[in-house]
One Martini backbone bead per residue (centre of mass of N, CA, C, O) as a GRO file, in nm:
protein
  284
    1UNK     BB    1  17.369 -12.418   1.843
    2UNK     BB    2  17.667 -12.349   1.671
    3UNK     BB    3  18.010 -12.400   1.807
    4UNK     BB    4  18.171 -12.415   1.568
    5UNK     BB    5  18.522 -12.377   1.475
    6UNK     BB    6  18.686 -12.281   1.192
    7UNK     BB    7  18.919 -12.279   0.961
    8UNK     BB    8  19.017 -12.029   0.725
    9UNK     BB    9  19.220 -12.164   0.529
   10UNK     BB   10  18.980 -12.304   0.354
   11UNK     BB   11  18.830 -12.010   0.270
   12UNK     BB   12  19.070 -11.848   0.171
   13UNK     BB   13  19.158 -11.685  -0.092
   14UNK     BB   14  19.463 -11.673  -0.274
   15UNK     BB   15  19.527 -11.331  -0.262
   16UNK     BB   16  19.634 -11.034  -0.298
   17UNK     BB   17  19.652 -10.745  -0.172
   18UNK     BB   18  19.565 -10.453  -0.226
   19UNK     BB   19  19.769 -10.199  -0.311
   20UNK     BB   20  19.630  -9.977  -0.140
   21UNK     BB   21  19.676 -10.135   0.133
   22UNK     BB   22  19.987 -10.188   0.129
   23UNK     BB   23  20.042  -9.853   0.139
   24UNK     BB   24  19.877  -9.849   0.404
   25UNK     BB   25  19.866  -9.776   0.763
   26UNK     BB   26  20.011  -9.527   0.885
   27UNK     BB   27  20.105  -9.473   1.226
   28UNK     BB   28  20.106  -9.159   1.417
   29UNK     BB   29  20.222  -9.071   1.743
   30UNK     BB   30  20.225  -8.733   1.888
   31UNK     BB   31  20.246  -8.641   2.198
   32UNK     BB   32  20.022  -8.791   2.362
   33UNK     BB   33  19.745  -8.668   2.557
   34UNK     BB   34  19.497  -8.786   2.809
   35UNK     BB   35  19.217  -8.600   2.945
   36UNK     BB   36  18.972  -8.622   3.194
   37UNK     BB   37  18.845  -8.352   3.264
   38UNK     BB   38  18.857  -8.090   3.522
   39UNK     BB   39  19.063  -7.996   3.738
   40UNK     BB   40  18.996  -8.184   4.018
   41UNK     BB   41  18.861  -8.401   3.796
   42UNK     BB   42  19.110  -8.477   3.667
   43UNK     BB   43  19.215  -8.751   3.432
   44UNK     BB   44  19.498  -8.920   3.349
   45UNK     BB   45  19.538  -9.171   3.104
   46UNK     BB   46  19.762  -9.035   2.906
   47UNK     BB   47  20.084  -8.992   2.856
   48UNK     BB   48  20.338  -8.903   2.688
   49UNK     BB   49  20.305  -9.028   2.345
   50UNK     BB   50  20.499  -9.220   2.107
   51UNK     BB   51  20.436  -9.356   1.763
   52UNK     BB   52  20.532  -9.613   1.511
   53UNK     BB   53  20.335  -9.761   1.244
   54UNK     BB   54  20.361  -9.967   0.993
   55UNK     BB   55  20.261 -10.098   0.720
   56UNK     BB   56  20.127 -10.422   0.814
   57UNK     BB   57  20.135 -10.430   1.105
   58UNK     BB   58  20.141 -10.622   1.416
   59UNK     BB   59  20.003 -10.478   1.712
   60UNK     BB   60  20.044 -10.508   2.063
   61UNK     BB   61  19.871 -10.420   2.373
   62UNK     BB   62  20.000 -10.395   2.699
   63UNK     BB   63  19.865 -10.405   3.043
   64UNK     BB   64  19.732 -10.294   3.301
   65UNK     BB   65  19.463 -10.219   3.448
   66UNK     BB   66  19.385  -9.888   3.357
   67UNK     BB   67  19.633  -9.775   3.152
   68UNK     BB   68  19.506  -9.691   2.844
   69UNK     BB   69  19.473  -9.879   2.599
   70UNK     BB   70  19.184  -9.811   2.490
   71UNK     BB   71  19.227  -9.508   2.471
   72UNK     BB   72  19.448  -9.515   2.259
   73UNK     BB   73  19.284  -9.669   2.048
   74UNK     BB   74  19.049  -9.452   2.035
   75UNK     BB   75  19.234  -9.232   1.911
   76UNK     BB   76  19.266  -9.381   1.640
   77UNK     BB   77  18.955  -9.410   1.582
   78UNK     BB   78  18.813  -9.119   1.697
   79UNK     BB   79  18.664  -9.129   1.993
   80UNK     BB   80  18.928  -8.982   2.099
   81UNK     BB   81  19.060  -8.673   2.203
   82UNK     BB   82  19.337  -8.528   2.239
   83UNK     BB   83  19.474  -8.292   2.451
   84UNK     BB   84  19.751  -8.369   2.318
   85UNK     BB   85  19.851  -8.384   2.022
   86UNK     BB   86  19.870  -8.653   1.764
   87UNK     BB   87  19.690  -8.842   1.506
   88UNK     BB   88  19.814  -9.037   1.227
   89UNK     BB   89  19.693  -9.141   0.897
   90UNK     BB   90  19.867  -9.107   0.632
   91UNK     BB   91  19.912  -8.787   0.729
   92UNK     BB   92  19.628  -8.776   0.871
   93UNK     BB   93  19.435  -8.631   1.089
   94UNK     BB   94  19.258  -8.735   1.360
   95UNK     BB   95  18.891  -8.635   1.414
   96UNK     BB   96  18.755  -8.921   1.359
   97UNK     BB   97  18.583  -9.141   1.229
   98UNK     BB   98  18.668  -9.398   0.971
   99UNK     BB   99  18.677  -9.628   0.703
  100UNK     BB  100  19.002  -9.677   0.735
  101UNK     BB  101  18.887  -9.767   1.035
  102UNK     BB  102  18.851 -10.057   1.190
  103UNK     BB  103  18.625 -10.200   1.448
  104UNK     BB  104  18.678 -10.425   1.735
  105UNK     BB  105  18.506 -10.561   1.995
  106UNK     BB  106  18.430 -10.754   2.258
  107UNK     BB  107  18.166 -10.681   2.187
  108UNK     BB  108  17.991 -10.753   1.901
  109UNK     BB  109  17.797 -10.517   1.788
  110UNK     BB  110  17.540 -10.618   1.663
  111UNK     BB  111  17.255 -10.622   1.475
  112UNK     BB  112  16.981 -10.801   1.584
  113UNK     BB  113  16.774 -10.719   1.328
  114UNK     BB  114  17.000 -10.836   1.153
  115UNK     BB  115  17.150 -11.007   0.944
  116UNK     BB  116  17.452 -11.115   0.862
  117UNK     BB  117  17.455 -10.988   0.583
  118UNK     BB  118  17.354 -10.703   0.676
  119UNK     BB  119  17.585 -10.641   0.867
  120UNK     BB  120  17.815 -10.648   0.651
  121UNK     BB  121  17.663 -10.438   0.446
  122UNK     BB  122  17.641 -10.169   0.604
  123UNK     BB  123  17.895 -10.007   0.533
  124UNK     BB  124  17.869  -9.996   0.222
  125UNK     BB  125  17.589  -9.861   0.232
  126UNK     BB  126  17.681  -9.596   0.376
  127UNK     BB  127  17.900  -9.543   0.139
  128UNK     BB  128  17.705  -9.585  -0.137
  129UNK     BB  129  17.656  -9.853  -0.233
  130UNK     BB  130  17.518 -10.078  -0.404
  131UNK     BB  131  17.327 -10.351  -0.369
  132UNK     BB  132  17.510 -10.535  -0.534
  133UNK     BB  133  17.774 -10.468  -0.391
  134UNK     BB  134  17.689 -10.537  -0.103
  135UNK     BB  135  17.625 -10.834  -0.160
  136UNK     BB  136  17.905 -10.914  -0.268
  137UNK     BB  137  18.069 -10.839  -0.017
  138UNK     BB  138  17.919 -11.014   0.186
  139UNK     BB  139  17.976 -11.285   0.044
  140UNK     BB  140  18.283 -11.272   0.057
  141UNK     BB  141  18.301 -11.256   0.378
  142UNK     BB  142  18.144 -11.507   0.442
  143UNK     BB  143  18.352 -11.693   0.312
  144UNK     BB  144  18.607 -11.606   0.471
  145UNK     BB  145  18.453 -11.685   0.764
  146UNK     BB  146  18.264 -11.944   0.722
  147UNK     BB  147  17.925 -11.820   0.687
  148UNK     BB  148  17.733 -11.869   0.442
  149UNK     BB  149  17.503 -12.061   0.581
  150UNK     BB  150  17.439 -11.793   0.790
  151UNK     BB  151  17.333 -11.532   0.639
  152UNK     BB  152  17.006 -11.555   0.749
  153UNK     BB  153  17.084 -11.512   1.022
  154UNK     BB  154  17.095 -11.425   1.358
  155UNK     BB  155  17.299 -11.348   1.612
  156UNK     BB  156  17.144 -11.527   1.834
  157UNK     BB  157  17.209 -11.800   1.648
  158UNK     BB  158  17.504 -11.757   1.744
  159UNK     BB  159  17.797 -11.787   1.849
  160UNK     BB  160  18.049 -11.608   1.976
  161UNK     BB  161  18.262 -11.673   1.759
  162UNK     BB  162  18.079 -11.613   1.516
  163UNK     BB  163  18.013 -11.320   1.586
  164UNK     BB  164  18.310 -11.223   1.570
  165UNK     BB  165  18.344 -11.289   1.272
  166UNK     BB  166  18.137 -11.084   1.183
  167UNK     BB  167  18.278 -10.835   1.303
  168UNK     BB  168  18.528 -10.860   1.124
  169UNK     BB  169  18.386 -10.857   0.852
  170UNK     BB  170  18.257 -10.577   0.890
  171UNK     BB  171  18.528 -10.422   0.924
  172UNK     BB  172  18.639 -10.525   0.628
  173UNK     BB  173  18.412 -10.426   0.415
  174UNK     BB  174  18.571 -10.132   0.374
  175UNK     BB  175  18.869 -10.166   0.331
  176UNK     BB  176  19.078 -10.113   0.544
  177UNK     BB  177  19.406 -10.010   0.663
  178UNK     BB  178  19.279 -10.038   0.960
  179UNK     BB  179  19.278 -10.258   1.253
  180UNK     BB  180  19.082 -10.239   1.549
  181UNK     BB  181  19.136 -10.418   1.873
  182UNK     BB  182  18.929 -10.479   2.174
  183UNK     BB  183  18.937 -10.758   2.312
  184UNK     BB  184  18.782 -10.974   2.108
  185UNK     BB  185  18.849 -11.266   2.287
  186UNK     BB  186  18.777 -11.238   2.602
  187UNK     BB  187  18.480 -11.409   2.597
  188UNK     BB  188  18.625 -11.667   2.524
  189UNK     BB  189  18.716 -11.965   2.504
  190UNK     BB  190  19.017 -12.113   2.470
  191UNK     BB  191  18.969 -12.269   2.201
  192UNK     BB  192  18.828 -12.043   2.042
  193UNK     BB  193  19.050 -11.834   2.074
  194UNK     BB  194  19.273 -11.983   1.920
  195UNK     BB  195  19.120 -12.004   1.652
  196UNK     BB  196  19.080 -11.696   1.617
  197UNK     BB  197  19.377 -11.626   1.596
  198UNK     BB  198  19.431 -11.789   1.339
  199UNK     BB  199  19.215 -11.650   1.166
  200UNK     BB  200  19.329 -11.364   1.186
  201UNK     BB  201  19.604 -11.425   1.052
  202UNK     BB  202  19.481 -11.504   0.781
  203UNK     BB  203  19.349 -11.230   0.719
  204UNK     BB  204  19.601 -11.056   0.745
  205UNK     BB  205  19.758 -11.199   0.520
  206UNK     BB  206  19.548 -11.134   0.298
  207UNK     BB  207  19.546 -10.802   0.341
  208UNK     BB  208  19.793 -10.638   0.478
  209UNK     BB  209  19.714 -10.491   0.732
  210UNK     BB  210  19.681 -10.291   0.997
  211UNK     BB  211  19.728 -10.395   1.346
  212UNK     BB  212  19.555 -10.310   1.655
  213UNK     BB  213  19.594 -10.492   1.972
  214UNK     BB  214  19.411 -10.543   2.260
  215UNK     BB  215  19.547 -10.699   2.568
  216UNK     BB  216  19.595 -10.923   2.861
  217UNK     BB  217  19.735 -11.148   2.687
  218UNK     BB  218  20.048 -11.257   2.645
  219UNK     BB  219  20.026 -11.498   2.451
  220UNK     BB  220  19.858 -11.353   2.239
  221UNK     BB  221  20.055 -11.127   2.169
  222UNK     BB  222  20.296 -11.306   2.077
  223UNK     BB  223  20.146 -11.479   1.861
  224UNK     BB  224  20.051 -11.225   1.677
  225UNK     BB  225  20.298 -11.033   1.680
  226UNK     BB  226  20.558 -10.813   1.588
  227UNK     BB  227  20.468 -10.621   1.829
  228UNK     BB  228  20.514 -10.531   2.180
  229UNK     BB  229  20.334 -10.314   2.389
  230UNK     BB  230  20.418 -10.167   2.699
  231UNK     BB  231  20.236 -10.044   2.969
  232UNK     BB  232  20.182  -9.845   3.215
  233UNK     BB  233  20.062  -9.723   3.466
  234UNK     BB  234  19.857  -9.501   3.568
  235UNK     BB  235  19.947  -9.313   3.350
  236UNK     BB  236  19.992  -9.406   3.033
  237UNK     BB  237  20.284  -9.563   2.880
  238UNK     BB  238  20.548  -9.655   2.686
  239UNK     BB  239  20.807  -9.890   2.810
  240UNK     BB  240  20.786 -10.105   2.564
  241UNK     BB  241  20.942 -10.247   2.251
  242UNK     BB  242  20.875 -10.564   2.118
  243UNK     BB  243  21.021 -10.794   1.930
  244UNK     BB  244  20.897 -11.067   1.728
  245UNK     BB  245  21.090 -11.353   1.605
  246UNK     BB  246  20.874 -11.522   1.502
  247UNK     BB  247  20.772 -11.709   1.265
  248UNK     BB  248  20.603 -11.725   0.954
  249UNK     BB  249  20.376 -11.905   1.032
  250UNK     BB  250  20.190 -11.962   1.307
  251UNK     BB  251  20.216 -12.182   1.599
  252UNK     BB  252  20.115 -12.303   1.901
  253UNK     BB  253  20.392 -12.457   1.957
  254UNK     BB  254  20.564 -12.190   2.011
  255UNK     BB  255  20.492 -12.158   2.326
  256UNK     BB  256  20.760 -12.359   2.395
  257UNK     BB  257  20.968 -12.176   2.319
  258UNK     BB  258  21.236 -11.987   2.406
  259UNK     BB  259  21.147 -11.717   2.280
  260UNK     BB  260  20.867 -11.706   2.402
  261UNK     BB  261  20.943 -11.733   2.706
  262UNK     BB  262  21.123 -11.483   2.721
  263UNK     BB  263  20.906 -11.275   2.647
  264UNK     BB  264  20.703 -11.350   2.866
  265UNK     BB  265  20.879 -11.271   3.108
  266UNK     BB  266  20.910 -10.976   3.044
  267UNK     BB  267  20.610 -10.902   3.045
  268UNK     BB  268  20.530 -11.009   3.326
  269UNK     BB  269  20.729 -10.837   3.490
  270UNK     BB  270  20.621 -10.560   3.398
  271UNK     BB  271  20.321 -10.594   3.476
  272UNK     BB  272  20.366 -10.655   3.771
  273UNK     BB  273  20.509 -10.391   3.843
  274UNK     BB  274  20.272 -10.204   3.747
  275UNK     BB  275  20.049 -10.329   3.925
  276UNK     BB  276  20.181 -10.254   4.196
  277UNK     BB  277  20.172  -9.953   4.152
  278UNK     BB  278  19.866  -9.931   4.125
  279UNK     BB  279  19.800 -10.049   4.404
  280UNK     BB  280  19.952  -9.834   4.570
  281UNK     BB  281  19.794  -9.587   4.465
  282UNK     BB  282  19.505  -9.688   4.565
  283UNK     BB  283  19.632  -9.715   4.889
  284UNK     BB  284  19.701  -9.403   4.978
   0.00000   0.00000   0.00000
């Protein structure tokens, strides 16, 4: 198995994002509450939350375990329906999954019986594109993520980092205006994770789409994001919306800068405080 992770900067052709994508990807969350179950079994996962994410922003969501980060993300994806309030993408209410919203999970979620090329071509095929178009799209994204020579391999023959690059390519193959990512690098080793973060920023810069990224890792959130949203302990709500002033393109060396460290302290202090609240609630 080849565990090498390469930088995508050498693979991505430098061309502007399609105009259609540059103008799309506006996410508005209006007074959303999410409750699972009913009556005495009801569990409020997200309390009244509102949020506005502009087209092309990279937003990371941080918070203690069980605070509702993934639930909020899934409401944007259309996998979870809010109990109250609404989620809109480009002015249209989200009522279910849609091709304009690509999703990448922590687990790679690839079809093990399909080749890498077939996995990437799956979305365009379902969308009704011709075989020629599907093949062309798959080849384009294979090149973008640096996996052209692995096109006819199966997922089990690839390393974890490579599989996740396929997952990102598959999510992008429908040319979505929004990319939703639920701890996509959480299962990777530290070095591979850092390389994947840099690769993701290269792809984001190439496409100019909106990214909403859930993570437990404060350093990852600050390195990637334009804004870091910090959520409270369950039931979750956004308690802080932090602008990240670091210039782009980002470099790992920025992690030692005064601006980075100051933001990291704010995030860590807030998450520690909320985690203590969650611990106290669980032990009442």
